[in-house]
C-alpha positions in Angstrom: 23.6 -21.6 -10.4 20.3 -21.4 -12.2 18.4 -22.7 -9.1 20.1 -20.0 -7.0 19.0 -17.3 -9.5 15.4 -18.6 -9.4 15.4 -18.5 -5.6 16.8 -15.0 -5.5 14.1 -13.9 -8.1 11.3 -15.5 -6.0 12.5 -13.8 -2.8 12.8 -10.4 -4.5 9.3 -10.8 -6.1 7.9 -11.7 -2.7 9.5 -8.7 -1.0 8.3 -6.4 -3.8 4.7 -7.8 -3.4 4.8 -7.2 0.3 6.1 -3.6 -0.2 3.4 -2.9 -2.8 0.7 -4.4 -0.6 1.9 -2.2 2.4 1.9 1.0 0.2 -1.6 0.1 -1.1 -2.9 -0.3 2.4 -1.4 3.0 3.5 -2.8 4.8 0.4 -6.3 3.4 1.0 -6.1 4.5 4.7 -5.0 8.0 3.6 -7.8 8.2 1.1 -10.4 7.2 3.7 -9.1 9.9 6.1 -9.2 12.5 3.4 -12.8 11.6 2.4 -13.9 11.7 6.0 -12.3 15.1 6.5 -13.9 16.4 3.3 -17.4 15.2 4.5 -16.9 16.7 7.9 -15.8 20.0 6.4 -18.9 20.0 4.0 -21.2 19.4 7.0 -19.8 22.4 8.8 -17.8 20.5 11.5 -14.9 22.8 11.0 
C-alpha cells in the first residue's frame, strides 16, 4: 500500500511539473510578444 502511495505521488508530481513547465513556456512567449509589440509601438510602427 505504501509503495502504491509513493508511485501515485511521483506520478502526480511529474504531471504538476510538466504543467508548470508548460505554463512557464507560455508566459515567457507572451512576455516576449508583449515586449516586441511595445518596442514596435515606441518606434512608430503603429
